[in-house]
C-alpha positions in Angstrom: 127.0 203.1 207.0 129.5 204.1 204.0 129.9 200.6 202.9 125.9 200.9 202.4 126.5 204.1 200.6 129.1 202.3 198.5 126.8 199.0 197.9 124.5 201.6 197.0 125.8 203.7 194.5 127.6 200.4 192.9 124.2 198.9 192.5 122.6 201.8 191.0 125.7 202.3 188.1 124.2 198.8 187.4 120.8 199.3 187.4 121.2 202.8 185.6 121.5 200.7 181.6 118.5 198.5 182.5 115.4 199.4 180.9 113.2 202.1 182.2 109.6 201.4 183.9 106.7 204.0 182.3 106.1 206.8 185.2 102.9 205.8 185.6 103.9 202.6 186.4 106.5 203.7 188.9 103.9 206.4 190.4 101.6 203.5 191.2 104.3 201.8 192.8 105.5 204.2 194.8 101.7 205.1 195.8 101.3 201.2 196.7 104.7 200.7 198.3 104.0 201.7 202.2 101.2 198.9 201.7 103.2 196.2 200.2 105.8 196.8 203.0 102.7 196.4 205.6 102.1 192.9 204.0 105.6 191.6 203.7 106.5 192.6 207.3 103.6 190.6 208.4 104.3 187.7 205.6 107.9 187.4 206.9 107.0 187.5 210.5 104.3 184.7 209.9 107.0 183.0 208.1 109.3 182.7 211.1 106.8 181.9 213.2 106.0 178.9 210.9 109.8 177.7 210.6 109.8 177.9 214.9 107.0 176.0 214.7 107.8 173.4 212.4 111.2 173.1 214.2 109.4 172.3 217.5 106.8 170.0 215.7 109.8 168.1 214.1 112.0 167.9 217.6 108.7 166.3 219.1 108.4 163.7 216.7 111.8 162.8 216.6 111.6 162.9 220.4 108.5 160.5 219.5 110.4 158.5 217.7 113.5 158.0 219.3 111.5 157.3 223.0 109.8 154.7 220.4 113.1 152.7 219.1 114.8 152.9 222.7 111.6 151.3 224.8 112.2 148.6 221.7 116.0 148.0 222.8 117.2 150.2 219.9 118.7 153.3 219.6 118.1 157.1 218.7 116.8 156.8 215.0 117.3 160.6 214.4 118.6 163.8 216.0 115.8 165.4 218.2 117.1 168.9 218.1 115.9 170.9 214.8 116.6 174.1 216.2 120.0 174.1 214.8 122.5 177.4 214.5 121.1 177.3 211.0 117.4 177.7 211.6 118.2 180.2 214.8 119.9 182.4 212.3 117.3 181.8 209.8 114.6 183.1 212.5 116.7 185.9 213.1 117.4 187.1 209.3 113.7 186.7 208.7 112.5 188.1 211.7 114.9 191.2 211.2 113.3 191.8 207.4 110.0 191.7 208.6 110.3 194.0 211.0 112.4 196.2 208.3 109.8 195.9 206.0 107.2 197.4 209.0 109.4 200.0 210.0 109.7 201.2 206.3 106.2 202.1 206.3 106.3 205.2 207.3 109.4 206.8 205.5 107.8 205.5 202.3 104.7 206.4 203.0 105.9 209.7 203.4 108.6 209.1 200.4 111.7 209.7 202.6 114.8 208.8 201.5 115.2 207.0 205.1 111.8 205.3 203.7 113.5 203.6 200.6 116.7 202.9 202.5 114.8 200.9 204.6 113.5 198.8 201.8 117.2 198.7 200.3 118.1 197.0 204.0 115.3 194.3 203.5 115.8 193.7 200.5 119.7 193.1 201.4 118.2 190.9 204.1 116.3 188.8 201.7 119.5 187.9 200.0 121.6 187.1 203.6 118.4 184.9 204.0 119.0 183.0 200.7 122.6 182.4 201.7 122.0 181.5 204.7 119.0 179.1 203.2 121.7 177.4 201.3 122.9 175.8 204.2 119.2 175.0 205.9 118.0 171.0 205.2 115.4 172.1 203.3 116.7 174.9 201.3 119.6 174.7 198.8 121.2 175.8 195.9 117.6 176.2 194.2 116.4 177.4 196.8 119.2 180.0 196.6 118.8 180.8 193.3 115.3 181.8 193.4 115.8 184.6 196.4 118.6 185.3 194.2 116.0 186.4 191.4 113.6 187.8 194.1 115.9 190.1 195.3 117.6 191.4 191.5 113.8 192.4 191.0 113.1 193.9 193.9 116.2 195.7 193.3 115.3 196.6 190.1 111.8 197.7 191.1 113.3 199.8 194.0 116.1 201.3 191.7 113.1 202.1 189.2 111.6 204.3 192.3 114.6 205.8 193.7 114.0 209.4 192.2 110.4 209.8 194.4 112.4 209.1 197.6 115.5 211.3 197.0 113.9 214.1 195.0 115.3 213.1 191.6 118.4 214.8 190.2 118.1 218.2 188.6 121.3 218.6 185.8 120.3 222.5 186.3 119.7 224.6 189.3 115.9 226.0 189.0 115.7 229.3 188.8 112.4 231.5 190.2 111.0 233.1 187.1 111.7 237.3 187.0 108.8 239.4 186.6 109.2 241.8 183.4 110.7 245.2 183.7 108.2 247.8 182.5 
């Protein structure tokens, strides 16, 4: 936990000098963020299912191609197993990211720091998925660059609304007004 707090603090320092969003934009983002989390969670889980389904479908077709090749006296045409370690790792990261987005719904709706933290963790997992995607058959450098850009944009917006979840930092203590003396 200490390392994520250090990462959060260092990223907060980086995004401190970024252009500020207008107050109305921040308000709209904070208001809609719980529902955005639900959408991102469902889309992440759907993407994980899509990858799982694609890998099994590709394995079935390569099995069929290999069987046909062997029937005519040839050898295996393609490696039949598409469920490689990278695919399993990608599935685990995407499912974890989707679950974290869904778990962030109540916290972001209640505007707690714990909800904000879950969004932060989901964005960090998004960066991890970008790294995993770098080694994936259909990923590559361009996909990795896309994930890095997406993560940076997500972190920018997340740090812009951070005060709504931490209560903001007051520079002077608030003192209740005293009644005038008669």
